N, C-alpha and C positions, 0 to 999 in steps of 0.2 A: 051343703057341702061343708065338711068339717075342715079344720086347719090341717089335720093330718092328711086328708084326701087331697087338699090343695097342694101341700108340700110334695106328696107322692106324684101328682100330675106334673108339677113343675120339674121335678127331678127326671121324670120320664121324658118330658119334652127336651130338656137340656141334653140328655143322653142321645136322643134321636138327632138333635142338631149337631152334636159332636161327631156322630157316625157319618152324617151327611158331609160335614167339613172334611173328614178323613178321606171320603170317597172322591171329593172334587179338588182338593188343594193342589194336586199335581197338575191341574189344568191352568193354573194361574202363575204369573211371574212376580206379583207384588202383594204384600200385606200392607194395608193402610189402616192405621189406628188413630181415631180421633177421640175426643173426650166422651162422645156418646155412642160411637159405633166402631165395629171392626169389619173391614172389607177385604175381599180378595179380588184382584183385578189384573188385567194385562196392560191396561192403558191408564196412566195417572199423570196429572200435571198439578204442580204446586206453585201458586203465584202469591208472593207476599204483596200486600197492599198497604198503603198508608193514607189514612183519611184524618185530617185535622190532628196530626201527630200521633194517632193511634194506629199501631200496626196490627193487621189481621191477615189471615190466610184464606185464600180461595183454592179449594181442591176440587178438581173435576176428574171423574172416572167414567169409563165406558165399559159396558158388559161386565158388571161387577156382581159379586155374591156378598150378601150382607149377613153377618152373624146377628140374628134377632129371632128368638124363638116365638115371638108373638106375631111375626110377620108371615102371612100365608104364602107369599111368593118372595123367595129370597134372592132370585136373580133379577137384577135391575139393569135396564138398557143404558141409562145415563144417571149419574149422580153428581150433584154439586153441593159442596159443603163450604160454608163460610163460618170461620171460627176465630176467636181471639186466643184460644188455647193452643197448646202444642199439638203438632201433627207428626206422627211417626210413620215413615215409609221405609219398608225393608224389601229388598229384592230376595226372593226365595231361591234357595239353592236347588239347582236342577241336576241331580246326580245322573251320571251316564247310565244308559240302559244296562241292567245287570243280566248278563247271559250265562252266569255261572250255574243257574238252576238251584241255587241255595235258598232263594226267596221266591215266594209266590207259587202258583200252579200246584198247590197242595203238597209241596215238599216240606 
């Protein structure tokens, strides 16, 4: 496999992952970003911990989706992340149902 083939494959996988993300993002309430991963979830807890003067974070999530193109199954029942790095948790905006007919349904 040439470098060009590998780059084409990775680009295709990332585009497929982005399409999957767009299809499911509306089902989740939170985006959780750690140093290593990006998650979508409806249930997240962040607990700061202190061990011997070192502060770290324990993040737990249930029924999460993981942004990882190399992972065969992106839906995860339970996730536990322990990190000394920053953790970003954002609540997703849930726009009200659009009944105007201007978006979706082929219009």
